[in-house]
Each structure stands twice: as structure tokens, then as C-alpha cells.
C-alpha positions in Angstrom: -16.3 -16.8 30.0 -14.5 -13.2 29.8 -11.2 -14.8 27.9 -14.1 -16.6 25.6 -15.4 -13.1 24.7 -12.4 -11.4 24.8 -11.4 -13.9 21.8 -14.2 -14.0 20.2 -13.9 -10.2 19.5 -10.5 -10.6 19.0 -11.5 -12.9 16.4 -14.1 -10.5 14.9 -11.9 -7.6 15.2 -9.5 -9.7 13.1 -11.9 -10.8 10.5 -13.4 -7.2 10.2 -9.6 -5.6 9.3 -9.0 -8.5 7.1 -11.8 -7.8 5.3 -11.0 -4.2 5.0 -7.4 -4.9 3.7 -8.7 -7.1 1.0 -11.2 -4.7 -0.3 -8.1 -2.2 -0.3 -5.7 -4.7 -2.4 -8.8 -5.6 -5.0 -9.5 -1.9 -5.3 -6.0 -0.6 -5.9 -5.7 -3.7 -8.1 -8.3 -2.6 -10.3 -7.1 1.4 -10.1 -3.5 0.6 -11.4 -5.2 -1.5 -14.4 -7.9 0.8 -15.3 -7.6 3.1 -18.3 -8.4 6.1 -16.1 -5.1 5.4 -14.2 -3.5 5.2 -17.6 -5.1 8.5 -18.2 -3.9 10.2 -15.3 -0.3 9.0 -15.7 -0.4 10.2 -18.9 -1.4 13.7 -17.9 0.9 14.1 -14.7 3.9 13.0 -16.9 2.9 16.4 -18.7 2.2 18.6 -16.4 5.1 16.9 -13.7 5.4 20.6 -11.8 2.0 20.8 -11.1 0.4 19.6 -7.9 -1.8 16.3 -7.4 -4.5 18.0 -6.9 -4.3 20.2 -9.9 -2.8 17.6 -12.1 -5.8 15.2 -11.0 -8.6 17.9 -12.0 -6.7 18.2 -15.1 -7.0 14.9 -15.8 -10.8 14.7 -15.1 -11.4 18.1 -16.8 -9.5 17.6 -20.0 -6.9 14.8 -20.5 -5.6 15.9 -23.4 -4.4 19.3 -22.2 -0.9 20.1 -23.1 1.3 22.8 -21.3 1.2 26.1 -22.1 5.1 27.2 -23.7 6.0 30.5 -22.8 7.0 31.7 -26.2 10.0 34.0 -26.2 11.0 35.6 -29.5 14.2 34.2 -30.8 17.1 36.9 -30.5 20.3 37.0 -32.9 23.7 37.3 -31.4 23.7 41.5 -31.6 20.3 41.7 -30.4 21.2 39.3 -27.1 24.7 41.6 -26.4 22.2 44.8 -27.0 19.8 43.8 -24.5 22.8 42.8 -22.2 24.5 46.3 -22.2 21.1 48.3 -21.7 
């Protein structure tokens, strides 16, 4: 009787694990095929130096955001030399 109960419990646990695994696999398939994921990847490609959380926040709040570039003034060769000697 005890073996029968143990087998039933094991079977029930295995079924539950299979159900959870199937749901997880289906959810991942939907995620990777969705437009939201494509949008996230697009944002991630622009903000690759940012953390996962920050990239996710940017993707959620403003997916069309762009990286701010630091604009340095163009210096002539003479100006560069003057800076080096200062």
C-alpha cells in the first residue's frame, strides 16, 4: 500500500513538473516571437553598455530612445598641440 501511494505521489509530481515545463516553454516561444521582444532587442543594441534593468526600463518607457553622444569640439592640429603643452 505504501509503495502504491509513493508511486502515485511521484507520478503526480512528475505530471506537475511536466505541466510547468510545458507552460514555461510555451511562454518563451511567445516571448521570442513577439514584437515586444524585437523592440527590446532593438533597444538593447543601442544601449549595450547599460544594465539589463536599465535597458528594460528604456524599452518599456521610450523604445525609440537614442544614446546621447558626448559632443567634443573638433580641434585643429595646432589646437591639439597647444592643449598637449599646457
